[in-house]
VOPAGU-2260 file (C-alpha; in pm, 1 decimal, decimal comma):
REM VOPAGU-2260
SITE   aa  ch    i         X         Y         Z
SITE  MET   A    0   -2773,2    2014,2    3169,3
SITE  ASN   A    1   -3069,8    2149,4    3405,9
SITE  SER   A    2   -3166,0    1916,3    3659,6
SITE  ASN   A    3   -3539,3    1853,8    3881,7
SITE  ILE   A    4   -3540,5    1872,1    4227,0
SITE  ILE   A    5   -3635,1    1526,6    4326,5
SITE  HIS   A    6   -3887,1    1530,7    4621,7
SITE  ASP   A    7   -3984,9    1186,8    4833,9
SITE  GLU   A    8   -3641,3     984,0    4835,3
SITE  ILE   A    9   -3672,7     593,6    4796,6
SITE  THR   A   10   -3558,0     415,5    5090,9
SITE  ILE   A   11   -3342,3     122,6    5020,1
SITE  LEU   A   12   -3330,6    -150,3    5271,9
SITE  ARG   A   13   -3072,4    -368,5    5067,3
SITE  THR   A   14   -2862,6    -316,7    4801,3
SITE  ASN   A   15   -2676,6    -615,4    4616,2
SITE  CYS   A   16   -2393,2    -488,2    4373,2
SITE  GLN   A   17   -2200,3    -691,3    4068,4
SITE  PHE   A   18   -1960,2    -528,9    3887,9
SITE  ILE   A   19   -1789,6    -630,2    3570,4
SITE  PHE   A   20   -1470,0    -550,0    3402,8
SITE  PRO   A   21   -1436,7    -706,2    3055,5
SITE  PHE   A   22   -1081,4    -742,0    2907,0
SITE  SER   A   23    -882,2    -925,7    2695,0
SITE  TRP   A   24    -634,3   -1174,3    2757,8
SITE  ALA   A   25    -295,7   -1280,0    2578,1
SITE  GLN   A   26    -341,9   -1588,5    2330,0
SITE  ASP   A   27    -171,7   -1909,0    2388,6
SITE  CYS   A   28    -113,1   -1884,8    2775,0
SITE  THR   A   29    -486,8   -2033,6    2881,9
SITE  LYS   A   30    -259,6   -2313,4    3093,9
SITE  GLU   A   31     -40,6   -2063,6    3251,4
SITE  LEU   A   32    -342,2   -1859,2    3321,2
SITE  ILE   A   33    -550,0   -2111,7    3477,9
SITE  GLU   A   34    -253,7   -2249,7    3697,6
SITE  GLU   A   35    -232,5   -1901,0    3848,7
SITE  LEU   A   36    -583,6   -1894,5    3923,0
SITE  LEU   A   37    -585,6   -2203,1    4086,1
SITE  ALA   A   38    -274,4   -2117,0    4280,9
SITE  ASN   A   39    -456,4   -1817,3    4413,8
SITE  GLY   A   40    -762,7   -1942,1    4603,1
SITE  PHE   A   41    -989,9   -1961,7    4261,9
SITE  GLU   A   42   -1202,8   -2291,9    4227,5
SITE  PHE   A   43   -1373,3   -2371,3    3911,8
SITE  PHE   A   44   -1743,7   -2295,0    3920,6
SITE  SER   A   45   -1988,6   -2590,3    3812,7
SITE  ILE   A   46   -2325,0   -2600,0    3899,2
SITE  GLU   A   47   -2239,7   -2968,9    3969,9
SITE  ASN   A   48   -2088,4   -2879,0    4267,4
SITE  VAL   A   49   -2408,5   -2842,2    4520,7
SITE  LYS   A   50   -2145,2   -2665,0    4766,1
SITE  GLN   A   51   -2118,7   -2385,2    4535,6
SITE  GLN   A   52   -2466,3   -2251,6    4606,7
SITE  ASN   A   53   -2410,4   -2030,9    4899,8
SITE  LYS   A   54   -2017,4   -1982,8    4919,8
SITE  TYR   A   55   -1997,2   -1639,0    4715,3
SITE  TYR   A   56   -2312,0   -1419,6    4727,7
SITE  GLY   A   57   -2332,4   -1318,4    5095,0
SITE  GLU   A   58   -2504,9   -1515,2    5418,1
SITE  SER   A   59   -2863,2   -1447,9    5270,5
SITE  ILE   A   60   -2837,3   -1554,9    4924,5
SITE  ASP   A   61   -2846,1   -1948,7    4769,6
SITE  ILE   A   62   -2826,1   -1969,4    4413,2
SITE  PRO   A   63   -3016,5   -2342,4    4355,9
SITE  HIS   A   64   -2802,1   -2469,9    4066,1
SITE  LYS   A   65   -3093,0   -2647,5    3968,1
SITE  ARG   A   66   -3261,7   -2297,3    3851,0
SITE  LEU   A   67   -2994,4   -2244,9    3651,4
SITE  ASN   A   68   -3012,3   -2564,3    3461,3
SITE  HIS   A   69   -3377,5   -2559,0    3352,0
SITE  TYR   A   70   -3366,3   -2163,0    3266,6
SITE  PHE   A   71   -3105,4   -2181,6    2956,4
SITE  MET   A   72   -3185,6   -2396,6    2645,5
SITE  PRO   A   73   -2961,4   -2681,1    2615,0
SITE  TYR   A   74   -2753,4   -2584,8    2344,8
SITE  ILE   A   75   -2657,3   -2248,8    2583,7
SITE  GLU   A   76   -2642,9   -2432,8    2891,4
SITE  GLN   A   77   -2320,6   -2591,5    2675,9
SITE  ILE   A   78   -2196,7   -2254,4    2681,6
SITE  LEU   A   79   -2250,8   -2103,1    3002,9
SITE  PHE   A   80   -2215,5   -2423,8    3267,9
SITE  PRO   A   81   -1930,8   -2633,1    3122,8
SITE  ASP   A   82   -1843,0   -2910,9    3380,0
SITE  LYS   A   83   -1466,4   -2856,2    3357,1
SITE  TYR   A   84   -1270,1   -2605,4    3129,4
SITE  LYS   A   85   -1362,3   -2608,3    2770,3
SITE  GLU   A   86   -1232,7   -2364,9    2496,3
SITE  LYS   A   87   -1561,6   -2336,2    2328,9
SITE  ALA   A   88   -1748,4   -2198,8    2658,5
SITE  ILE   A   89   -1751,9   -1929,6    2952,5
SITE  ASN   A   90   -1581,9   -2052,4    3187,6
SITE  ARG   A   91   -1615,7   -1930,8    3564,0
SITE  TYR   A   92   -1363,3   -1935,4    3827,3
SITE  SER   A   93   -1433,8   -1796,3    4164,9
SITE  LYS   A   94   -1306,3   -1713,2    4509,9
SITE  PRO   A   95   -1465,7   -1608,7    4804,6
SITE  LEU   A   96   -1283,7   -1257,3    4997,5
SITE  ASN   A   97   -1533,1   -1180,5    5230,2
SITE  LEU   A   98   -1351,9    -837,5    5291,5
SITE  LYS   A   99   -1492,9    -517,2    5489,8
SITE  CYS   A  100   -1399,6    -182,9    5315,4
SITE  ARG   A  101   -1480,8     212,0    5325,5
SITE  LEU   A  102   -1563,1     375,1    4984,6
SITE  ASP   A  103   -1507,8     741,0    5075,8
SITE  THR   A  104   -1669,7     985,8    4805,7
SITE  ALA   A  105   -1722,7    1359,2    4740,0
SITE  HIS   A  106   -2088,0    1319,6    4933,2
SITE  ASN   A  107   -2078,4    1021,0    5108,5
SITE  SER   A  108   -1848,0     739,3    5324,3
SITE  PHE   A  109   -2024,0     403,8    5264,0
SITE  SER   A  110   -1876,0      73,7    5426,3
SITE  LEU   A  111   -1908,5    -237,4    5198,7
SITE  LYS   A  112   -1858,0    -619,5    5187,3
SITE  VAL   A  113   -1673,6    -754,9    4909,3
SITE  HIS   A  114   -1811,7   -1129,0    4895,2
SITE  SER   A  115   -1633,1   -1251,2    4619,9
SITE  ILE   A  116   -1485,7   -1238,2    4260,1
SITE  ASP   A  117   -1546,7   -1425,8    3949,5
SITE  ILE   A  118   -1311,1   -1442,8    3638,5
SITE  TYR   A  119   -1430,3   -1541,0    3318,6
SITE  LEU   A  120   -1233,3   -1733,4    3072,6
SITE  CYS   A  121   -1427,9   -1681,8    2741,3
SITE  PRO   A  122   -1369,4   -1767,1    2347,3
SITE  PHE   A  123   -1172,4   -1515,1    2156,8
SITE  SER   A  124    -952,3   -1426,4    2411,4
SITE  ILE   A  125   -1220,2   -1266,1    2609,6
SITE  GLY   A  126   -1190,6   -1211,5    2976,8
SITE  MET   A  127   -1453,2   -1060,9    3239,6
SITE  VAL   A  128   -1409,8    -992,9    3627,4
SITE  THR   A  129   -1711,1    -974,9    3848,2
SITE  ILE   A  130   -1688,2    -817,4    4192,8
SITE  ARG   A  131   -1960,4    -892,6    4445,1
SITE  THR   A  132   -2064,1    -617,3    4689,1
SITE  ASP   A  133   -2287,6    -492,2    4961,4
SITE  PRO   A  134   -2273,3    -105,8    5075,2
SITE  TYR   A  135   -2436,8      47,1    5357,1
SITE  ASN   A  136   -2433,5     373,9    5548,1
SITE  ASN   A  137   -2339,5     273,5    5949,4
SITE  ASN   A  138   -2676,3     353,3    6132,1
SITE  GLU   A  139   -2834,7     586,1    5847,1
SITE  ASP   A  140   -3097,8     520,9    5621,5
SITE  PHE   A  141   -3007,1     441,9    5247,6
SITE  SER   A  142   -3147,4     623,2    4991,3
SITE  LEU   A  143   -3158,5     562,8    4643,7
SITE  SER   A  144   -2963,6     845,9    4576,2
SITE  ASP   A  145   -2675,4     668,2    4810,7
SITE  ALA   A  146   -2662,0     350,2    4606,8
SITE  LEU   A  147   -2660,1     543,0    4292,2
SITE  ASP   A  148   -2360,4     745,7    4400,5
SITE  PHE   A  149   -2167,4     441,5    4558,8
SITE  MET   A  150   -2223,8     229,1    4196,0
SITE  ASP   A  151   -2119,3     541,0    3980,0
SITE  HIS   A  152   -1843,9     615,1    4194,9
SITE  PHE   A  153   -1689,7     250,0    4246,8
SITE  ARG   A  154   -1718,9     162,2    3908,7
SITE  VAL   A  155   -1487,3     424,1    3764,5
SITE  LEU   A  156   -1141,9     229,7    3722,8
SITE  GLU   A  157    -944,6     555,5    3654,3
SITE  PRO   A  158   -1133,4     885,1    3761,0
SITE  SER   A  159   -1104,3    1136,4    3461,0
SITE  ILE   A  160   -1362,1    1405,5    3495,6
SITE  THR   A  161   -1366,0    1644,3    3824,6
SITE  GLU   A  162   -1699,9    1472,5    3972,2
SITE  GLU   A  163   -1528,2    1128,3    3958,5
SITE  LYS   A  164   -1154,9    1252,9    4139,3
SITE  GLY   A  165   -1128,8    1253,2    4507,0
SITE  THR   A  166   -1274,7     880,4    4571,0
SITE  VAL   A  167   -1047,7     676,1    4803,6
SITE  LEU   A  168   -1121,3     338,7    4884,1
SITE  TYR   A  169    -985,4     157,0    5192,3
SITE  CYS   A  170    -941,5    -213,9    5264,4
SITE  GLY   A  171    -761,6    -273,8    5587,8
SITE  GLU   A  172    -446,7     -96,0    5624,4
SITE  LYS   A  173    -432,9     -20,6    5253,3
SITE  ARG   A  174    -577,9     273,0    5091,9
SITE  PHE   A  175    -630,7     271,5    4676,2
SITE  ASP   A  176    -707,6     618,3    4503,0
SITE  LYS   A  177    -838,4     401,8    4173,0
SITE  THR   A  178   -1077,2      90,8    4171,1
SITE  GLN   A  179    -844,4     -11,1    3919,5
SITE  ASP   A  180    -529,5     -36,5    4167,7
SITE  PHE   A  181    -797,5    -226,1    4437,0
SITE  ILE   A  182    -889,1    -491,6    4205,7
SITE  PHE   A  183    -520,3    -541,2    3990,9
SITE  GLN   A  184    -317,4    -488,2    4296,7
SITE  ASP   A  185    -471,9    -644,3    4573,9
SITE  LEU   A  186    -733,4    -846,1    4447,8
SITE  CYS   A  187    -601,9   -1009,3    4138,2
SITE  PRO   A  188    -273,7    -908,8    4060,9
SITE  PHE   A  189    -101,6   -1187,1    3914,8
SITE  ILE   A  190    -366,7   -1192,9    3580,9
SITE  VAL   A  191    -187,4    -862,1    3506,4
SITE  PRO   A  192      58,0    -976,2    3278,8
SITE  PHE   A  193    -178,3   -1219,3    3075,0
SITE  ILE   A  194    -361,7    -918,6    3018,4
SITE  GLU   A  195    -296,9    -824,6    2647,7
SITE  LYS   A  196    -138,4    -498,3    2610,0
SITE  SER   A  197    -292,3    -261,6    2289,7
SITE  GLU   A  198       7,6    -108,2    2084,5
SITE  ASN   A  199     -69,3     219,4    2266,9
SITE  ASP   A  200    -167,0     139,0    2582,7
SITE  GLN   A  201     -28,0     391,0    2839,0
SITE  SER   A  202    -100,7     123,2    3141,1
SITE  THR   A  203     -71,7    -247,4    3213,3
SITE  TYR   A  204    -472,6    -311,5    3149,8
SITE  LEU   A  205    -657,0     -50,7    3019,6
SITE  GLY   A  206    -697,6     -17,4    2668,5
SITE  SER   A  207    -669,7    -427,5    2642,7
SITE  LEU   A  208   -1040,6    -344,7    2457,6
SITE  PRO   A  209    -975,4     -77,4    2257,9
SITE  TYR   A  210   -1304,0     -90,4    2116,7
SITE  PHE   A  211   -1538,4    -109,0    2447,9
SITE  ILE   A  212   -1554,7     180,4    2722,9
SITE  ASP   A  213   -1321,5      28,8    2964,8
SITE  GLU   A  214   -1274,8     273,2    3213,3
SITE  ARG   A  215   -1594,3     213,2    3385,1
SITE  MET   A  216   -1747,5    -106,6    3497,9
SITE  PHE   A  217   -2059,3    -240,8    3433,5
SITE  VAL   A  218   -2320,9    -241,6    3724,7
SITE  SER   A  219   -2549,7    -537,0    3772,0
SITE  SER   A  220   -2743,8    -466,1    4089,1
SITE  PHE   A  221   -3097,5    -523,5    4314,9
SITE  LEU   A  222   -3220,5    -249,4    4490,5
SITE  MET   A  223   -3476,6    -372,0    4728,8
SITE  ALA   A  224   -3721,2     -52,1    4833,3
SITE  ALA   A  225   -3935,0      12,1    5127,2
SITE  PRO   A  226   -4278,7    -131,1    5060,4
SITE  ASP   A  227   -4427,5     183,7    5116,9
SITE  ASN   A  228   -4249,0     364,1    4889,7
SITE  GLN   A  229   -4340,4     454,9    4567,5
SITE  ILE   A  230   -4118,6     358,4    4232,2
SITE  THR   A  231   -4125,1     640,1    3953,1
SITE  ASN   A  232   -4037,1     715,6    3622,8
SITE  ASN   A  233   -3765,0     944,2    3756,0
SITE  ASP   A  234   -3626,3     690,7    3979,7
SITE  LEU   A  235   -3590,3     451,9    3694,2
SITE  PHE   A  236   -3444,5     712,8    3454,3
SITE  ARG   A  237   -3185,8     786,3    3739,3
SITE  ILE   A  238   -3115,9     439,1    3789,7
SITE  GLY   A  239   -3036,2     364,1    3411,5
SITE  HIS   A  240   -2833,6     655,7    3416,5
SITE  MET   A  241   -2669,2     611,1    3751,8
SITE  ASN   A  242   -2777,5     922,4    3869,7
SITE  GLY   A  243   -2676,8     987,5    4210,5
SITE  TYR   A  244   -2577,2    1310,5    4333,4
SITE  LYS   A  245   -2488,0    1697,8    4214,7
SITE  GLU   A  246   -2330,2    1950,5    4415,9
SITE  LYS   A  247   -2411,5    1976,4    4816,6
SITE  LYS   A  248   -2542,3    1648,6    4807,8
SITE  GLN   A  249   -2880,9    1721,9    4609,9
SITE  PRO   A  250   -3033,3    1402,6    4429,4
SITE  TYR   A  251   -2968,9    1466,0    4073,6
SITE  ILE   A  252   -3140,6    1359,1    3739,1
SITE  SER   A  253   -2988,2    1440,2    3407,1
SITE  ALA   A  254   -3299,0    1507,4    3213,2
SITE  THR   A  255   -3581,2    1783,9    3277,1
SITE  ASN   A  256   -3806,6    1662,3    2953,9
SITE  GLN   A  257   -4090,6    1434,3    3133,6
SITE  LYS   A  258   -4201,7    1305,0    2760,5
SITE  TYR   A  259   -3813,7    1202,4    2699,2
SITE  ILE   A  260   -3767,6    1053,1    3074,1
SITE  GLU   A  261   -4102,2     852,9    2964,2
SITE  LYS   A  262   -3969,5     750,1    2676,1
SITE  TYR   A  263   -3640,4     631,3    2762,3
SITE  VAL   A  264   -3820,7     434,7    3045,4
SITE  ASN   A  265   -4027,2     245,7    2783,8
SITE  ASP   A  266   -3727,1     150,2    2566,4
SITE  HIS   A  267   -3527,3      43,0    2885,5
SITE  VAL   A  268   -3745,4     -97,4    3120,2
SITE  TYR   A  269   -3899,3    -455,9    3178,8
SITE  ASP   A  270   -4208,1    -407,2    3350,1
SITE  ARG   A  271   -4379,8    -731,3    3375,1
SITE  TRP   A  272   -4393,8    -703,5    3745,4
SITE  SER   A  273   -4502,7    -361,5    3807,7
SITE  PRO   A  274   -4590,6    -144,8    3990,4
SITE  ASP   A  275   -4382,6    -362,0    4270,2
SITE  SER   A  276   -4075,3    -466,1    4080,1
SITE  PHE   A  277   -3894,3    -331,9    3749,3
SITE  HIS   A  278   -3572,9    -433,3    3569,6
SITE  ILE   A  279   -3360,2    -142,2    3373,0
SITE  ILE   A  280   -3119,5    -229,7    3110,1
SITE  SER   A  281   -2880,6      36,8    2996,4
SITE  ASP   A  282   -2571,2      80,1    2883,5
SITE  HIS   A  283   -2418,9     141,8    3221,8
SITE  THR   A  284   -2616,2    -108,5    3424,9
SITE  PHE   A  285   -2888,4    -394,9    3446,6
SITE  THR   A  286   -3088,5    -352,2    3793,3
SITE  CYS   A  287   -3393,1    -476,0    3945,8
SITE  ILE   A  288   -3561,5    -236,4    4191,4
SITE  SER   A  289   -3802,1    -404,9    4398,8
SITE  ARG   A  290   -4069,7    -323,5    4670,0
SITE  ASP   A  291   -4215,8    -679,4    4684,4
SITE  SER   A  292   -4076,6    -751,9    5006,6
SITE  LYS   A  293   -4287,7   -1113,8    5022,7
SITE  ASN   A  294   -4056,2   -1224,0    4696,1
SITE  GLU   A  295   -3723,2   -1063,1    4814,5
SITE  LYS   A  296   -3499,5   -1363,6    4874,3
SITE  LEU   A  297   -3616,8   -1505,1    4552,2
SITE  ILE   A  298   -3558,7   -1199,3    4303,0
SITE  ALA   A  299   -3245,1   -1132,7    4493,7
SITE  GLU   A  300   -3102,1   -1514,9    4393,8
SITE  GLU   A  301   -3273,8   -1440,5    4046,8
SITE  MET   A  302   -3019,6   -1151,6    3984,4
SITE  TYR   A  303   -2756,1   -1328,2    4098,9
SITE  GLY   A  304   -2826,3   -1605,4    3919,1
SITE  GLN   A  305   -3021,8   -1694,6    3634,1
SITE  LEU   A  306   -3084,2   -1329,6    3503,6
SITE  TYR   A  307   -2708,2   -1273,4    3562,5
SITE  TYR   A  308   -2584,4   -1527,5    3349,9
SITE  ASN   A  309   -2860,1   -1373,6    3072,3
SITE  MET   A  310   -2656,5   -1077,4    3095,0
SITE  ILE   A  311   -2301,0   -1188,0    3065,4
SITE  LEU   A  312   -2403,9   -1397,6    2778,4
SITE  HIS   A  313   -2539,7   -1075,3    2625,7
SITE  LEU   A  314   -2249,0    -885,0    2730,0
SITE  PHE   A  315   -2037,5   -1180,5    2598,2
SITE  TYR   A  316   -2176,6   -1151,8    2247,5
SITE  LYS   A  317   -2132,1    -732,2    2255,2
SITE  ILE   A  318   -1793,1    -779,3    2349,1
SITE  VAL   A  319   -1695,4   -1056,6    2047,8
SITE  LEU   A  320   -1924,4    -843,7    1804,7
SITE  LEU   A  321   -1707,7    -520,2    1866,6
SITE  LYS   A  322   -1364,2    -729,6    1864,1
SITE  LEU   A  323   -1474,4    -905,1    1524,2
SITE  SER   A  324   -1591,8    -527,0    1376,7
SITE  TYR   A  325   -1257,3    -364,7    1528,2
SITE  SER   A  326   -1045,8    -666,5    1383,6
SITE  TYR   A  327   -1171,6    -575,2    1051,3
SITE  SER   A  328   -1091,2    -233,3    1044,4
SITE  GLN   A  329    -742,2    -321,0    1126,9
SITE  LEU   A  330    -711,5    -555,3     861,7
SITE  TYR   A  331    -878,0    -275,8     643,0
SITE  ILE   A  332    -545,3    -112,4     679,8
SITE  ASP   A  333    -295,5    -409,3     686,6
SITE  GLN   A  334    -457,6    -611,5     385,7
SITE  LYS   A  335    -300,4    -916,9     503,6
SITE  GLN   A  336    -445,6   -1243,2     336,8
SITE  ASP   A  337    -356,9   -1507,3     655,2
SITE  LYS   A  338    -514,1   -1251,1     897,2
SITE  MET   A  339    -809,0   -1244,8     690,5
SITE  ASP   A  340    -856,2   -1613,0     659,7
SITE  LYS   A  341    -876,6   -1611,8    1042,2
SITE  LEU   A  342   -1117,7   -1348,9    1101,9
SITE  ILE   A  343   -1366,9   -1496,8     865,3
SITE  ARG   A  344   -1320,8   -1824,9    1059,1
SITE  SER   A  345   -1379,2   -1655,6    1358,3
SITE  ILE   A  346   -1724,2   -1508,1    1199,0
SITE  ALA   A  347   -1811,6   -1832,3    1090,1
SITE  ASN   A  348   -1754,5   -2015,1    1461,8
SITE  PHE   A  349   -1912,8   -1727,8    1645,0
SITE  THR   A  350   -2202,5   -1723,4    1378,8
SITE  ALA   A  351   -2248,4   -2142,8    1395,7
SITE  LYS   A  352   -2142,1   -2203,7    1798,7
SITE  TYR   A  353   -2238,6   -1903,6    1994,8
SITE  ILE   A  354   -2526,3   -1622,8    1874,3
SITE  PHE   A  355   -2879,8   -1780,0    1864,9
SITE  SER   A  356   -3240,8   -1637,5    1846,5
SITE  GLU   A  357   -3361,5   -1853,9    2127,7
SITE  ILE   A  358   -3167,3   -1829,0    2457,9
SITE  SER   A  359   -3409,4   -1925,2    2787,3
SITE  SER   A  360   -3706,1   -2166,5    2803,5
SITE  ARG   A  361   -3880,1   -1898,4    3040,8
SITE  THR   A  362   -4105,4   -1678,1    2871,0
SITE  GLU   A  363   -3940,1   -1360,0    3083,1
SITE  GLY   A  364   -3611,2   -1533,2    3003,5
SITE  GLN   A  365   -3717,9   -1428,8    2627,3
SITE  GLU   A  366   -3868,4   -1120,4    2673,7
SITE  LEU   A  367   -3556,1   -1003,3    2891,9
SITE  SER   A  368   -3308,4   -1138,4    2598,7
SITE  VAL   A  369   -3503,4    -948,2    2325,9
SITE  LEU   A  370   -3470,1    -618,5    2540,5
SITE  MET   A  371   -3109,8    -698,9    2649,8
SITE  LYS   A  372   -3021,4    -758,0    2256,4
SITE  ASP   A  373   -3215,4    -456,5    2173,5
SITE  ARG   A  374   -3006,6    -227,6    2425,5
SITE  PHE   A  375   -2678,5    -377,4    2387,8
SITE  LYS   A  376   -2718,2    -338,6    1995,6
SITE  ILE   A  377   -2650,6    -690,8    1935,3
SITE  GLU   A  378   -2824,7    -699,6    1607,1
SITE  THR   A  379   -2693,9    -440,4    1501,5
SITE  LEU   A  380   -2374,4    -535,8    1547,5
SITE  TYR   A  381   -2422,3    -886,0    1405,3
SITE  LYS   A  382   -2532,6    -734,7    1057,0
SITE  GLU   A  383   -2231,0    -571,1    1082,1
SITE  VAL   A  384   -2037,1    -884,1    1113,2
SITE  ILE   A  385   -2235,7   -1059,6     858,6
SITE  ASN   A  386   -2135,7    -771,3     652,4
SITE  THR   A  387   -1806,5    -760,2     696,6
SITE  MET   A  388   -1755,8   -1106,3     625,9
SITE  ASP   A  389   -1936,6   -1086,5     291,7
SITE  SER   A  390   -1629,3    -787,2     201,3
SITE  LEU   A  391   -1397,3   -1036,7     328,9
SITE  TYR   A  392   -1489,3   -1319,1     103,8
SITE  GLN   A  393   -1483,5   -1021,7    -202,6
SITE  ASN   A  394   -1125,1    -930,2     -80,5
SITE  GLN   A  395   -1030,7   -1322,1     -92,6
SITE  GLU   A  396   -1170,2   -1365,0    -420,8
SITE  LYS   A  397    -988,1   -1033,3    -568,1
SITE  PHE   A  398    -690,6   -1165,0    -385,3
SITE  ALA   A  399    -720,3   -1492,8    -510,8
SITE  SER   A  400    -781,0   -1396,8    -892,2
SITE  LYS   A  401    -473,8   -1167,9    -870,9
SITE  ARG   A  402    -270,2   -1427,7    -728,9
SITE  HIS   A  403    -388,7   -1690,5   -1033,2
SITE  ASN   A  404    -317,5   -1438,9   -1269,7
SITE  SER   A  405      20,6   -1358,1   -1213,8
SITE  LEU   A  406      99,4   -1734,1   -1182,8
SITE  LEU   A  407     -65,3   -1774,2   -1541,5
SITE  LEU   A  408     159,1   -1504,0   -1709,1
SITE  ILE   A  409     465,1   -1679,1   -1524,4
SITE  LEU   A  410     382,6   -1985,4   -1668,2
SITE  THR   A  411     265,4   -1855,2   -2014,5
SITE  THR   A  412     619,8   -1662,7   -2032,6
SITE  TYR   A  413     807,0   -1984,8   -1942,5
SITE  THR   A  414     586,1   -2173,4   -2172,0
SITE  VAL   A  415     617,5   -1944,7   -2505,5
SITE  ILE   A  416     989,5   -1923,2   -2403,0
SITE  SER   A  417    1058,6   -2290,0   -2425,4
SITE  GLY   A  418     813,7   -2339,8   -2696,9
SITE  ILE   A  419     989,8   -2123,2   -2911,9
SITE  TYR   A  420    1360,4   -2218,4   -2859,9
SITE  GLY   A  421    1314,4   -2546,3   -2763,7
SITE  MET   A  422    1497,6   -2741,2   -2473,3
SITE  ASN   A  423    1663,7   -2942,6   -2729,6
SITE  LEU   A  424    1898,2   -2693,3   -2741,7
SITE  VAL   A  425    2140,6   -2800,1   -2477,7
SITE  ILE   A  426    1947,1   -3086,4   -2318,3
SITE  GLU   A  427    2214,3   -3326,8   -2495,3
SITE  ASP   A  428    2499,5   -3141,3   -2248,7
SITE  TRP   A  429    2274,6   -3223,5   -1937,2
SITE  ARG   A  430    2303,8   -3602,4   -1963,3
SITE  GLY   A  431    2504,2   -3795,8   -1739,8
SITE  LYS   A  432    2794,2   -3584,3   -1616,1
SITE  ILE   A  433    2757,3   -3234,4   -1711,8
SITE  GLU   A  434    3069,1   -3075,9   -1855,6
SITE  TRP   A  435    3057,0   -2697,3   -1750,2
SITE  SER   A  436    3340,3   -2625,6   -1990,7
SITE  LYS   A  437    3082,8   -2639,8   -2275,7
SITE  LEU   A  438    2876,4   -2325,9   -2156,1
SITE  ALA   A  439    3162,0   -2075,3   -2272,0
SITE  GLY   A  440    3078,7   -2231,3   -2619,6
SITE  TYR   A  441    2712,9   -2125,9   -2588,3
SITE  SER   A  442    2518,5   -1902,7   -2842,8
SITE  VAL   A  443    2316,0   -1620,3   -2708,0
SITE  PHE   A  444    1972,3   -1854,8   -2776,4
SITE  GLU   A  445    2168,0   -2126,7   -2579,0
SITE  TYR   A  446    2224,2   -1916,5   -2245,5
SITE  ILE   A  447    1860,3   -1816,6   -2290,3
SITE  SER   A  448    1707,6   -2194,2   -2306,3
SITE  LEU   A  449    1936,0   -2264,6   -1986,3
SITE  VAL   A  450    1811,2   -1977,7   -1767,4
SITE  VAL   A  451    1432,3   -2047,0   -1888,4
SITE  ALA   A  452    1483,8   -2422,1   -1746,9
SITE  LEU   A  453    1708,0   -2391,0   -1433,4
SITE  SER   A  454    1477,6   -2104,2   -1319,4
SITE  GLY   A  455    1142,1   -2282,8   -1421,1
SITE  ILE   A  456    1276,7   -2537,4   -1207,5
SITE  ALA   A  457    1355,9   -2316,7    -937,2
SITE  VAL   A  458    1021,6   -2115,4    -975,6
SITE  GLY   A  459     796,0   -2477,4    -974,4
SITE  SER   A  460     984,5   -2601,9    -675,1
SITE  VAL   A  461     925,2   -2241,5    -497,8
SITE  LEU   A  462     564,4   -2241,9    -608,4
SITE  ALA   A  463     527,4   -2609,5    -487,8
SITE  GLY   A  464     693,8   -2520,6    -129,7
SITE  ILE   A  465     461,3   -2225,3    -116,0
SITE  ALA   A  466     143,9   -2429,5    -161,6
SITE  ILE   A  467     245,2   -2712,6      81,7
SITE  ILE   A  468     316,4   -2445,9     364,8
SITE  ARG   A  469      -9,6   -2307,1     286,0
SITE  LEU   A  470    -193,9   -2610,8     352,8
SITE  LEU   A  471      -9,5   -2696,0     664,6
SITE  LYS   A  472     -97,2   -2363,5     787,7
SITE  ASP   A  473    -440,0   -2375,3     721,2
SITE  TYR   A  474    -478,2   -2734,8     920,0
SITE  PHE   A  475    -260,5   -2597,6    1180,1
SITE  ASP   A  476    -489,1   -2235,6    1198,4
SITE  LYS   A  477    -817,8   -2454,3    1227,6
SITE  GLY   A  478    -738,2   -2532,7    1561,4
SITE  LYS   A  479    -669,4   -2172,9    1652,9
SITE  SER   A  480    -991,4   -2050,3    1454,4
SITE  GLU   A  481   -1160,8   -1879,2    1788,6
SITE  ASN   A  482    -872,5   -1683,0    1856,3
SITE  LEU   A  483    -801,2   -1344,6    1654,5
SITE  ASP   A  484    -474,6   -1152,2    1663,2
């Protein structure tokens, strides 16, 4: 696609980035995973712990926990801010790092500070890793293209196209040719054994979410522009698409049609505080760019605080809905009744306990939630999942009907045969001590009666055993209904 030439590049005075990588962790290992987190310096995050307000975000950012506590509806607070680990909540474990690193791309060499890392343990065996970084160029002006170039390259876990290859990350004496190696070999290697593998997975962690684009991380960022800069639609479009540089270090925009750019901006940008501040929500990023220097600290804290949690909640919604839809596609092939029952319970649990139309008590929170639901296609995915549950119920009814018909056929057969011949043909020989020698003198009809009686007792015992096992299995599965196979 042709590219427009970008004039009058915006000067970026501050770049705060958070990179989010979702994964699926193996079931039935919660206790062991938490023990590993705590043993490796992670701490459970609680808004009751005021010491954590300025522990993970760098020197210039404090997150007053009272703001978090009053931003969301009470039922959402229970999900986002548990006071201890809870299976039905989004549990955050954080660790300060304060690492100085360098990222070399084809166009730039960036110095960066890695402030901290979060690991989220969520319902439905969903996990998320968040890495907080601040990039900068030593003794040079930092442009919008520089910021986008850094984010676009750092978020690539495993380069797959020519433009992404050649990026190198240095941390101390260590060199990493892939961002995923930095994360899973240096920052948190201990979680790798707990990450669920897909059947055709060629690596340890990629492919844990086969229904999600996992070769790139999602980016949440705050960009502080110089107060005298004008923020244009082209700038907002470039942010939404992570358009940094093209060849020969020329600023890049992946569209030429201005009407198309304007439509994209209308659909993806929250402009309540324009022309000074804009929030962009796309498939790649949730970014705020602002030139409002008076409120810089407050905006940065919001992007690390309540708006970040709003984004995490909706990202969780999207991943779970995709997982439920993917699980149904697998069940459509397997047609296993027990898995269908688990999936129905999981959908019912998600609908009842997690997804709500009202997220925030603030107007801007409600409006951003609407935009996030639209951009992440939450409503569309949710309708698909509800349709899935209807299909599962129909399949259940079909299986139940077939099972009942088969059972009725068996019982009717035994009733008819035993009614025709009568149990009295051989019943006298079974009283007291059985004389097996009399079997040799039985007629054909007596043998039929004997076989019907003995097989009827066996079949009845088996059916009763299956019913008891099924009841016990359903009872124990209720405690695990939030986990999918």
